C-alpha positions as CSV (number, residue, x, y, z in Angstrom):
1,M,6.5,20.0,7.7
2,T,3.2,19.5,9.6
3,D,2.4,22.1,12.3
4,A,1.8,20.1,15.5
5,P,-0.5,22.7,17.1
6,S,-2.7,22.7,14.0
7,V,-3.0,18.9,14.1
8,Q,-4.0,19.1,17.7
9,V,-6.6,21.7,16.9
10,R,-8.1,19.6,14.2
11,R,-8.3,16.5,16.4
12,T,-10.0,18.6,19.1
13,C,-12.5,19.9,16.6
14,A,-13.2,16.4,15.3
15,A,-13.8,15.1,18.9
16,Q,-16.2,18.0,19.6
17,R,-18.2,17.2,16.4
18,A,-18.3,13.6,17.5
19,A,-19.7,14.6,20.8
20,W,-22.3,16.8,19.1
21,V,-23.3,13.8,16.9
22,I,-23.7,11.6,20.0
23,E,-25.8,14.2,21.8
24,R,-28.2,14.6,18.9
25,Y,-28.6,10.9,18.1
26,A,-32.3,10.0,17.9
27,P,-33.0,7.3,15.3
28,C,-36.5,6.3,14.2
29,A,-35.6,2.7,13.8
30,V,-35.2,2.0,17.5
31,S,-37.0,3.0,20.7
32,D,-36.1,6.1,22.8
33,A,-34.7,3.8,25.5
34,A,-32.4,2.1,23.0
35,A,-31.2,5.5,21.7
36,V,-30.5,6.6,25.3
37,F,-28.4,3.5,25.9
38,A,-26.5,4.0,22.6
39,R,-25.7,7.7,23.5
40,H,-24.4,6.8,27.0
41,A,-22.4,3.8,25.8
42,V,-20.8,5.6,22.9
43,G,-20.2,8.8,24.9
44,A,-18.2,6.7,27.5
45,G,-16.1,5.5,24.6
46,A,-15.2,9.1,23.5
47,P,-14.8,8.5,19.8
48,Q,-12.5,11.0,18.1
49,S,-14.4,11.6,14.8
50,P,-18.0,12.0,13.7
51,A,-17.8,9.0,11.4
52,R,-16.5,6.8,14.2
53,A,-19.3,8.0,16.5
54,K,-22.0,7.2,13.9
55,A,-20.6,3.7,13.5
56,L,-20.6,3.0,17.2
57,L,-24.0,4.5,17.7
58,F,-25.5,2.3,15.0
59,A,-24.0,-0.8,16.5
60,A,-25.0,0.1,20.1
61,S,-28.6,1.0,19.2
62,R,-29.1,-2.3,17.3
63,L,-27.7,-4.2,20.3
64,A,-30.1,-2.3,22.6
65,A,-33.0,-3.1,20.4
66,F,-32.1,-6.8,20.5
67,G,-31.8,-6.6,24.3
68,E,-35.3,-5.1,24.5
69,S,-36.7,-7.9,22.3
70,V,-35.3,-10.6,24.7
71,G,-36.1,-8.8,27.9
72,L,-32.6,-7.8,29.0
73,Q,-31.9,-4.7,31.0
74,L,-30.5,-1.8,28.9
75,R,-27.3,-1.5,30.9
76,A,-23.8,-1.5,29.6
77,E,-22.6,-4.2,32.0
78,V,-25.4,-6.5,30.7
79,L,-25.6,-5.7,26.9
80,L,-21.9,-5.3,26.4
81,H,-21.0,-8.7,27.9
82,P,-19.2,-10.8,25.3
83,A,-21.9,-13.5,25.5
84,V,-24.7,-11.1,24.7
85,I,-22.7,-9.5,21.9
86,E,-22.2,-13.0,20.3
87,R,-25.8,-13.9,20.8
88,F,-26.9,-10.7,19.1
89,I,-24.6,-11.3,16.2
90,A,-25.9,-14.9,15.8
91,C,-29.6,-14.1,16.1
92,A,-30.3,-10.5,15.0
93,T,-28.0,-9.6,12.1
94,Q,-29.6,-11.7,9.3
95,G,-30.4,-8.6,7.2
96,F,-26.8,-7.3,7.1
97,S,-24.0,-8.3,4.7
98,P,-21.2,-10.4,6.2
99,A,-18.8,-7.4,6.0
100,S,-21.3,-5.3,8.0
101,V,-21.8,-8.0,10.6
102,R,-18.0,-8.2,11.2
103,T,-17.9,-4.4,11.5
104,I,-20.8,-4.3,14.0
105,R,-19.2,-7.0,16.2
106,T,-15.8,-5.2,16.1
107,N,-17.5,-1.9,17.1
108,L,-19.4,-3.5,20.0
109,R,-16.2,-5.2,21.2
110,A,-14.5,-1.8,21.1
111,L,-17.3,-0.3,23.3
112,A,-17.0,-3.2,25.7
113,R,-13.2,-2.6,26.0
114,A,-13.7,1.1,26.6
115,R,-15.8,0.3,29.7
116,Q,-13.1,-1.7,31.3
117,A,-10.9,-0.1,34.0
118,H,-8.0,-2.3,32.9
119,P,-8.8,-3.4,29.3
120,Q,-7.1,-6.3,27.8
121,P,-4.3,-5.3,25.4
122,V,-5.2,-5.1,21.7
123,P,-3.6,-8.0,19.8
124,V,-0.4,-7.0,18.0
125,S,-0.6,-7.3,14.3
126,L,1.7,-10.0,13.1
127,P,3.5,-9.9,9.7
128,R,1.9,-12.2,7.1
129,E,4.3,-14.9,5.9
130,R,5.2,-14.2,2.3
131,A,5.8,-16.8,-0.4
132,K,9.5,-17.8,-0.7
133,A,11.2,-16.8,-3.9
134,P,11.2,-19.5,-6.6
135,Y,14.4,-20.9,-8.1
136,S,15.3,-20.0,-11.7
137,P,15.4,-22.7,-14.4
138,T,19.2,-22.3,-14.4
139,E,19.4,-23.0,-10.7
140,I,17.2,-26.0,-10.9
141,D,19.5,-27.4,-13.7
142,G,22.4,-26.8,-11.4
143,Y,20.8,-28.8,-8.6
144,L,20.1,-31.6,-11.0
145,R,23.7,-31.6,-12.0
146,L,24.8,-31.8,-8.4
147,A,22.4,-34.7,-7.8
148,A,23.9,-36.5,-10.8
149,A,27.4,-36.1,-9.3
150,Q,26.6,-37.8,-5.9
151,S,28.9,-40.6,-4.8
152,T,26.4,-43.5,-4.9
153,E,23.5,-44.3,-7.0
154,A,21.1,-44.4,-4.1
155,K,22.1,-40.9,-3.0
156,R,21.9,-39.6,-6.6
157,L,18.4,-40.9,-7.1
158,R,17.2,-39.6,-3.6
159,C,18.6,-36.1,-4.4
160,Q,17.0,-36.3,-7.8
161,A,13.6,-37.3,-6.3
162,L,13.8,-34.4,-3.8
163,I,14.2,-31.9,-6.6
164,C,11.6,-33.4,-8.8
165,L,9.0,-33.8,-6.0
166,G,9.5,-30.2,-4.8
167,A,9.9,-28.3,-8.0
168,G,8.0,-30.7,-10.2
169,A,5.0,-31.5,-7.9
170,G,5.1,-28.8,-5.2
171,L,5.4,-31.2,-2.2
172,V,6.6,-29.8,1.1
173,A,9.0,-31.4,3.5
174,G,6.4,-33.3,5.5
175,E,4.9,-34.8,2.4
176,L,8.3,-35.6,0.8
177,R,9.1,-38.0,3.7
178,Q,5.8,-40.0,3.1
179,I,6.2,-40.7,-0.6
180,R,7.3,-44.2,-1.7
181,G,8.4,-45.3,-5.1
182,A,5.1,-47.0,-5.6
183,D,3.2,-43.7,-5.2
184,V,4.7,-42.5,-8.4
185,A,3.1,-43.8,-11.6
186,W,2.8,-43.2,-15.3
187,R,-0.9,-42.6,-16.1
188,C,-3.0,-40.5,-18.5
189,G,0.0,-39.5,-20.5
190,G,2.1,-38.2,-17.7
191,V,3.5,-39.0,-14.2
192,L,1.3,-38.7,-11.2
193,V,2.2,-38.6,-7.5
194,A,-0.2,-39.9,-4.8
195,V,0.4,-37.6,-1.8
196,R,-0.3,-39.4,1.5
197,A,-2.2,-37.3,4.1
198,P,-5.0,-38.0,6.7
199,S,-7.6,-36.1,4.7
200,P,-8.2,-33.9,1.7
201,P,-7.2,-31.4,0.4
202,R,-3.7,-32.5,1.5
203,A,-4.2,-36.0,0.3
204,R,-4.3,-35.7,-3.4
205,I,-3.0,-36.7,-6.8
206,V,-0.5,-34.3,-8.3
207,P,0.6,-34.2,-12.0
208,V,4.4,-33.8,-12.3
209,L,5.7,-31.0,-14.6
210,A,6.9,-32.5,-17.9
211,R,10.7,-31.7,-17.4
212,F,10.7,-33.6,-14.1
213,Q,8.8,-36.7,-15.2
214,E,11.6,-38.9,-16.5
215,P,14.1,-38.3,-13.6
216,L,11.3,-38.8,-11.0
217,A,10.1,-42.0,-12.6
218,E,13.7,-43.3,-12.6
219,A,14.0,-42.6,-8.8
220,A,10.6,-44.2,-8.2
221,D,11.6,-47.4,-10.0
222,F,14.8,-47.6,-7.9
223,A,12.9,-47.0,-4.6
224,G,10.0,-49.4,-5.3
225,E,8.1,-49.9,-2.0
226,R,10.7,-48.0,0.0
227,L,10.6,-44.3,0.9
228,I,11.8,-42.4,-2.2
229,V,13.9,-39.8,-0.4
230,G,15.3,-42.5,2.0
231,G,15.0,-43.3,5.7
232,R,13.0,-45.9,7.5
233,D,10.5,-43.8,9.5
234,P,8.4,-41.1,7.7
235,G,8.0,-39.3,11.0
236,R,11.7,-38.4,11.1
237,R,12.0,-34.7,10.5
238,N,15.7,-34.5,9.4
239,V,15.6,-37.0,6.5
240,T,15.6,-34.4,3.8
241,D,18.2,-32.2,5.6
242,A,21.1,-34.3,4.5
243,L,19.9,-34.3,0.9
244,C,19.6,-30.5,1.0
245,R,23.1,-30.2,2.4
246,A,24.5,-32.4,-0.3
247,L,22.9,-30.2,-3.0
248,S,24.1,-27.0,-1.4
249,G,27.8,-27.4,-2.0
250,D,28.1,-25.3,-5.1
251,P,29.0,-21.7,-4.0
252,S,27.4,-20.4,-7.3
253,L,24.0,-21.7,-6.2
254,P,21.8,-20.5,-3.3
255,R,21.2,-23.0,-0.5
256,L,18.6,-25.6,-1.4
257,V,15.4,-25.1,0.7
258,A,12.3,-27.3,0.2
259,G,10.0,-24.3,0.6
260,R,11.6,-22.6,-2.4
261,L,11.2,-25.8,-4.4
262,R,7.5,-25.6,-3.8
263,S,7.4,-21.9,-4.7
264,T,9.1,-22.9,-8.0
265,W,6.3,-25.3,-8.8
266,L,3.7,-22.8,-7.7
267,S,5.2,-20.2,-9.9
268,E,5.4,-22.5,-13.0
269,A,1.9,-23.9,-12.5
270,A,0.5,-20.3,-12.1
271,R,2.2,-19.4,-15.4
272,M,0.8,-22.4,-17.2
273,I,-2.8,-21.8,-16.2
274,G,-2.6,-18.0,-16.8
275,L,-3.2,-17.1,-13.1
276,G,-1.4,-13.8,-13.4
277,A,-3.4,-12.6,-16.3
278,F,-6.7,-13.7,-14.6
279,M,-5.8,-11.8,-11.4
280,A,-4.8,-8.7,-13.3
281,A,-8.0,-8.7,-15.4
282,A,-10.2,-9.3,-12.2
283,G,-8.4,-6.6,-10.3
284,V,-7.5,-9.2,-7.6
285,S,-4.3,-8.8,-5.6
286,C,-5.0,-11.3,-2.8
287,S,-6.2,-14.9,-3.2
288,Q,-8.4,-14.9,-0.1
289,R,-11.6,-15.6,-2.0
290,L,-10.2,-17.8,-4.8
291,G,-10.7,-20.9,-2.7
292,D,-14.4,-20.1,-2.5
293,I,-14.6,-19.7,-6.2
294,A,-12.6,-22.9,-6.9
295,S,-14.9,-24.9,-4.6
296,C,-17.8,-24.2,-7.0
297,L,-16.0,-25.4,-10.1
298,P,-16.3,-29.0,-11.4
299,A,-13.5,-31.3,-10.4
300,L,-11.0,-32.2,-13.1
301,G,-10.2,-35.8,-14.0
302,E,-6.6,-37.1,-14.0
303,A,-6.2,-36.7,-17.8
304,E,-7.4,-33.1,-17.7
305,M,-5.0,-32.3,-14.8
306,V,-2.1,-33.9,-16.6
307,A,-2.8,-32.0,-19.8
308,L,-3.1,-28.7,-17.8
309,L,-0.4,-29.0,-15.2
310,G,1.9,-31.9,-16.2
311,G,2.1,-31.7,-20.0
312,S,2.7,-34.9,-21.9
313,S,5.9,-36.9,-22.2
């Protein structure tokens, strides 16, 4: 068990070392006046570790050097104003990496908050939404059997289309309501869905996974120019709710959720292109930069996308 007095002693010693670092700060890269400003500004912030003190001193001294170059007074109320910080970031950080620029701005904003008598509260960290769990192949088969057992042909085919568009093409609820039968077509050896949206990347052509091609094509032929999951107005938000309820009557199956259908498609598509092996080999656990990489790759044609994601019928 940690000894509380010992922790307090270590914190006090770290704060004392930070104060010593601030007092002796005299860089060669900036003027004496800029160094004085940095010592005063950082000292007022009372950093609790030498490393934190050094980071704040570096940011404050570079801000002061910028202030000197544009004729600003080296006073905290002037240089630590949000507008001056943003101007400094935009005009005087070209030699730094993007990560360093973000760190410098964060540190300068921290110094500005430390000056305030009643600082604004720090934003609370919000939990990141996690991907919904995909359905298993057995569960998808169960939903298709429930769809086949509906009381009318129209309801059967609408339920069938809901499952195929979600688990077979990855469409979300807002997109499902927009699809008409004419938006589904056989082309390039597979079935493609034209997703309606105001602009790319949401407006797109999606190859349907092989096992869902035939049942989706059947539902599309029945719908023709009508909305494939039913309804008259694509803006209605509850059109798919009735279909989900109709497919949630089996107690042996989990409740049908459109988001989980999309996760099912995402999981299967990732398996087909070997995304898991790629991320493991690259040591990547988050996809934040994958979009930047993908934007540099040549666009695939419909036939290539069908072969990669949709298979052939």
